[in-house]
C-alpha positions as CSV (number, residue, x, y, z in Angstrom):
1,M,0.0,0.0,0.0
2,K,1.4,3.4,-1.0
3,K,2.0,6.0,1.6
4,K,0.3,9.3,1.0
5,K,2.7,12.0,0.3
6,R,2.3,15.3,2.0
7,F,2.6,18.4,0.0
8,P,3.3,21.9,1.3
9,N,0.5,24.4,1.2
10,A,0.5,27.8,-0.5
11,K,2.8,29.2,2.2
12,G,5.3,26.4,1.8
13,Q,4.3,24.7,5.1
14,F,3.1,21.1,5.6
15,A,-0.4,20.6,6.9
16,T,-0.6,19.5,10.5
17,T,-2.5,16.3,11.2
18,R,-4.7,15.7,14.2
19,Q,-2.2,13.2,15.5
20,D,0.5,15.8,15.5
21,K,-1.7,18.2,17.5
22,G,-2.5,15.5,20.1
23,A,1.1,14.8,20.7
24,G,1.9,18.5,21.2
25,L,-0.9,18.8,23.7
26,I,0.3,15.8,25.7
27,I,3.8,17.3,25.8
28,V,2.5,20.7,27.0
29,I,0.4,18.9,29.8
30,L,3.5,16.9,31.0
31,V,5.7,20.1,31.1
32,M,3.0,22.0,33.0
33,A,2.6,19.1,35.5
34,F,6.4,19.0,36.0
35,L,6.6,22.7,36.6
36,L,3.6,22.5,39.0
37,T,5.3,19.8,41.0
38,I,8.5,21.7,41.3
39,G,6.6,24.8,42.4
40,L,4.8,22.9,45.1
41,V,8.1,21.4,46.4
42,L,9.7,24.8,46.5
43,L,6.7,26.2,48.4
44,T,6.8,23.3,50.9
45,V,10.6,23.7,51.5
46,T,10.4,27.5,51.9
47,G,7.4,27.2,54.2
48,T,8.8,24.5,56.6
49,G,12.4,25.8,56.7
50,P,11.7,28.7,59.2
51,Q,9.5,26.3,61.3
52,V,12.3,23.8,61.6
53,A,14.8,26.5,62.4
54,G,12.4,27.8,65.1
55,N,12.1,24.3,66.6
56,I,15.8,23.9,66.8
57,R,16.2,27.2,68.4
58,L,13.6,26.4,71.1
59,Q,15.2,23.0,71.8
60,Q,18.6,24.7,72.2
61,Q,17.1,27.3,74.6
62,A,15.5,24.4,76.6
63,F,18.8,22.7,76.8
64,N,20.4,26.0,78.0
65,A,17.7,26.2,80.7
66,A,18.6,22.7,81.9
67,E,22.3,23.6,82.0
68,A,21.4,26.7,84.0
69,G,19.5,24.4,86.4
70,F,22.6,22.3,86.8
71,D,24.9,25.3,87.5
72,S,22.5,26.6,90.2
73,S,22.0,23.2,91.8
74,W,25.7,22.5,91.8
75,T,26.3,25.8,93.6
76,A,23.5,25.1,96.1
77,I,24.7,21.6,96.8
78,E,28.3,22.7,97.3
79,D,27.2,25.4,99.7
80,S,25.2,22.7,101.7
81,F,28.3,20.6,102.1
82,E,30.6,23.6,102.9
83,N,28.1,24.8,105.5
84,E,28.0,21.2,106.9
85,A,24.2,21.2,106.4
86,W,24.8,18.0,104.4
87,S,27.3,15.2,105.1
88,N,26.1,13.0,102.2
89,F,23.0,12.7,99.9
90,D,20.9,10.6,102.2
91,G,17.6,12.2,103.1
92,H,17.8,14.6,100.1
93,Y,16.4,12.3,97.4
94,L,13.1,12.9,95.7
95,K,10.9,10.1,97.0
96,E,7.4,11.3,96.0
97,P,5.3,10.2,94.3
98,P,6.1,6.7,95.7
99,G,8.0,4.7,93.0
100,I,9.6,7.7,91.3
101,D,13.0,6.1,91.8
102,L,12.0,2.5,91.1
103,P,12.4,1.2,87.6
104,T,9.5,-1.3,88.1
105,S,7.0,1.5,89.0
106,G,4.7,3.2,86.6
107,Y,5.8,6.5,88.2
108,Y,9.5,5.8,87.5
109,F,11.0,9.2,86.4
110,R,12.5,7.7,83.2
111,K,9.1,6.4,82.1
112,L,7.6,9.9,82.3
113,T,7.9,12.8,79.9
114,N,9.2,16.1,81.3
115,Q,5.8,17.6,81.3
116,E,4.4,14.6,83.2
117,L,7.2,14.9,85.8
118,L,6.4,18.6,86.3
119,D,2.7,17.9,86.7
120,L,3.4,15.2,89.3
121,L,5.6,17.6,91.3
122,D,2.9,20.3,91.2
123,S,-0.3,18.3,91.1
124,D,-2.5,21.3,92.0
125,G,-0.9,23.6,89.5
126,D,-0.3,26.5,91.8
127,G,3.4,27.0,90.8
128,T,4.9,25.5,93.9
129,P,6.0,21.8,94.4
130,D,3.7,19.5,96.4
131,V,6.5,17.2,97.3
132,A,9.7,17.4,99.4
133,N,13.3,17.6,98.3
134,V,12.9,19.5,95.1
135,I,16.0,21.8,94.8
136,F,14.5,24.2,92.3
137,F,11.0,24.3,90.8
138,E,10.2,26.3,87.6
139,Q,12.9,28.7,88.5
140,P,13.3,31.6,86.0
141,Y,16.9,32.6,85.4
142,I,16.8,35.2,82.6
143,S,16.4,38.9,83.6
144,R,14.4,41.1,81.2
145,G,13.5,44.7,82.0
146,G,14.5,44.3,85.7
147,S,12.4,41.2,86.3
148,L,12.9,37.5,85.7
149,D,11.4,36.1,82.5
150,S,9.0,33.2,83.4
151,R,9.1,31.8,79.9
152,F,12.5,30.3,80.6
153,T,12.7,28.1,83.7
154,Y,14.4,25.0,85.2
155,T,13.4,22.4,87.7
156,T,16.0,20.2,89.5
157,F,15.9,17.3,92.0
158,L,18.0,14.4,93.2
159,I,17.2,10.7,92.5
160,D,18.7,7.7,94.5
161,D,20.4,5.7,91.8
162,E,20.6,2.7,94.1
163,A,17.0,2.7,95.1
164,V,16.5,-1.0,94.2
165,G,18.6,-4.1,93.8
166,V,21.9,-2.4,94.7
167,T,23.6,-1.7,98.1
168,P,22.6,1.8,99.0
169,D,25.4,4.4,98.7
170,P,24.6,7.8,100.1
171,N,27.8,9.2,98.6
172,D,26.6,9.4,95.0
173,V,23.3,10.5,93.5
174,L,21.7,11.4,90.2
175,L,20.9,15.1,89.6
176,V,18.0,15.6,87.2
177,C,17.6,19.0,85.5
178,I,14.6,19.8,83.4
179,G,14.8,23.0,81.3
180,V,11.5,24.5,80.0
181,V,10.8,27.2,77.3
182,S,7.3,28.4,77.0
183,W,6.9,30.4,73.8
184,G,3.7,31.2,71.8
185,G,1.6,28.7,73.6
186,R,4.1,25.9,72.9
187,L,6.2,24.2,75.6
188,T,9.6,22.9,74.7
189,T,11.6,20.9,77.3
190,S,15.0,19.3,77.7
191,R,16.4,17.0,80.4
192,L,19.9,16.4,81.8
193,E,20.9,13.6,84.2
194,I,24.2,13.9,85.9
195,V,25.8,11.6,88.4
196,L,27.3,13.4,91.4
197,A,29.7,11.7,93.8
198,I,31.4,12.8,97.0
199,Q,35.1,12.5,96.9
200,L,36.1,10.6,100.0
201,P,39.5,11.1,101.7
202,G,42.1,8.8,100.2
203,T,40.3,8.5,96.8
204,T,41.1,10.2,93.6
């Protein structure tokens, strides 16, 4: 069967068939879809970038708050030993709610989030701890305009790291520091756990 030969029109151009027009339309649709996808990706990246940066900044500020809690607690503990108010850590551990230092308990501090821990320490929400032996509770530490900024706080307490299954040793303890940043209705927290030990005479 002979193929039909196409001849140029009066202007010297070849006539366009319907098949050629359909292929061009498909190509245009594919290019537009690709450009739309790239545009959506760019919008998503530029929209989430500042949010991610903000989250990282808040997390760093919460970590700084926890470090501030450690510094203040370390100073307070050193003063207690220098003034001979403390001879060891016995009697200064956080023991409430019962089981806070027991890994088998549902109230074990490592099973709880930072917010759950803070709620347990201040169950009535009045801003003061309802349990004994909290070193600092929601203590602000940044001064702004002559007053302390309550958006940046820390809470610290001691945990008996030999509460179960190990021979009690009152000469070492676990210091827990929780840093909190409250910003724009959001609460960001960070926790530090540091082992403290008394250096006994004759030890290095």
